[in-house]
N, C-alpha and C positions, 0 to 999 in steps of 0.2 A: 460250910458248903463243902460237902463232899464231892470232888468232880469225878469220881470215877464210879459214881452212882449212876444206875439206869433212868432214875427220876430227872437227873441232871442233865443227862444225854439227852432224853427226850425233849425236856425243855428248853435247854440252850442249842443243841445241834438239830432236832426234830429227827432224832436218829432212836430207833428202836432197838431194844436188846440184842437181836441176832445180827442186826446191821453193823451193831458195836461191836460185836465177837469178829464179825469178819474184818472188820477194820483194824482190830489192835491186832487180829493175827497177821494181816498184810503188812503191819509196820513192826511187827517182830520179826517176821521174815526178811524184811528189807535190813532190817539192824543186824541180824545174824550174817546176812552177805559179807557185810561189812567186814566183820571179825573173823568168819570160818576160814576164809582162803589163808590168811595171816597163821591160823593154828595149825591148819594142816600141812603148811609148809615146815613152820617150827618143827611140828611133829615128825615129817620126813626127814629132816635134818638131822634130829637126835636119833633116828632108827640108824642112819649111816654112820653117824659118827662113833658109835661103837666098833666099827669096822677099821678105823683109822689106827695106826701104828702106835701115836699117844697113850690111845687108850689104855694100852697093856701097862704103861707107868702110872696110871693114877693109885693112888693109896686107897686104904678102905673108904675112909671118909668122901673120899670125891667118887669114888664107885657108886657109895650111897647116895649121893646129891645127884650123880647122872640117873641113876634108877628112879629115884622119887619126881625128878625133874620129867623123865621120859612118862611115868605112870601119870604125873599130873596133865601132862600136854595131851596121852590117850584120852583120859576122862574127860578133860574139857572137849576134844573132838566129839566125843561119843554125845555128851550133854547138849551140845550144840547142834548136833544133828539130829537128835531125837525129836524134837519137835515136827520134823518134816516126817519121820518115818511113823510117829504118833498119827500126825494127819492123813498118812495112807491107811492106816487101821480102821480110823473111826470116821472116814470120808463119808458123806452122805448117810450118816447115822443118827443126825439131829443131836450133835454132842459138841458142837464149835463152843460154847460157854465154859464147859470143863475143859476141852481141849486147850483152851487161851489160858487158862489158869495153871495147868498142868507145865505149858509150853514156856509160861513165863517163870515158874521156879525153876526148870530146867535150863532157862537161859542164864538165870542169875547164878544158879551153880556152877553151870559151865564157866563164867565169867569170873566167878571165885578161883576155880582152879585153873585158870588162865594166869592170872595174877601169881598163884604160887608158881605155877609153871616159869614165868618170866623171873621172876624172883630167885628161884633155886636155879634158875639157867646163870644168872648173874653172880650168884654164890659161886658157882664152878669155876667160870671163868676168871674170874677176878682172885680167885684161890690160885689158879694155875698161874696167872699173869702176875700178882702184885703180893700175893700172901693172904693168909688164912685169915686173920684179924681184919685189915681193911676189907675181904670179901666180907665178912659177917656185916661189918658195918654197913657199906654199900647195900647188901641184898635187904637188910633191916630197914634201910631209909625208904629206898627203892618201894618195898613193901608197903609201908607206911602212909606212901605218897600214893600208892594205890587205893588201898583202902579210903583215903582222904578225899580223893577226887573221883573215885568211882563209887562210894557210899557216905560219907559225911558229909559232903558239900550237898549234893543231890536230896539227901534227907532233912538238913537242914534248910534247905529252901521251901519245903513243904510246911514249915511251922510258920 
């Protein structure tokens, strides 16, 4: 049985497709509220970090990792805000089911970039604090853990 189908929702929840789209979009916005503040604070911190005195002493790899981290944070923030902007554009045009599908993909992609932001940020900080090899190990293990708890475990629960 596919629990995401409209037939299941009509039968089990007495919920018509448009009401389901409204509920799904409201749930998505609640989820985005949880994550967006943290992403924006992280992005703001990264923007200011380049003005610190220590930034001028970073080597080429560290500057590259910093710029990748900053770009991932900006991309994550933009993708996580995109469903709200898209809703404003398609508001009252009868396109809620399409909006929900697109917003879902935008949120998932934004979360992916958030995982990259956090792991590359760890890479930079650990590189500065304890060295390059431990930094790559910690960042790699962290990224693997994020993929596991954000994707592998939830997807395995669907089976």
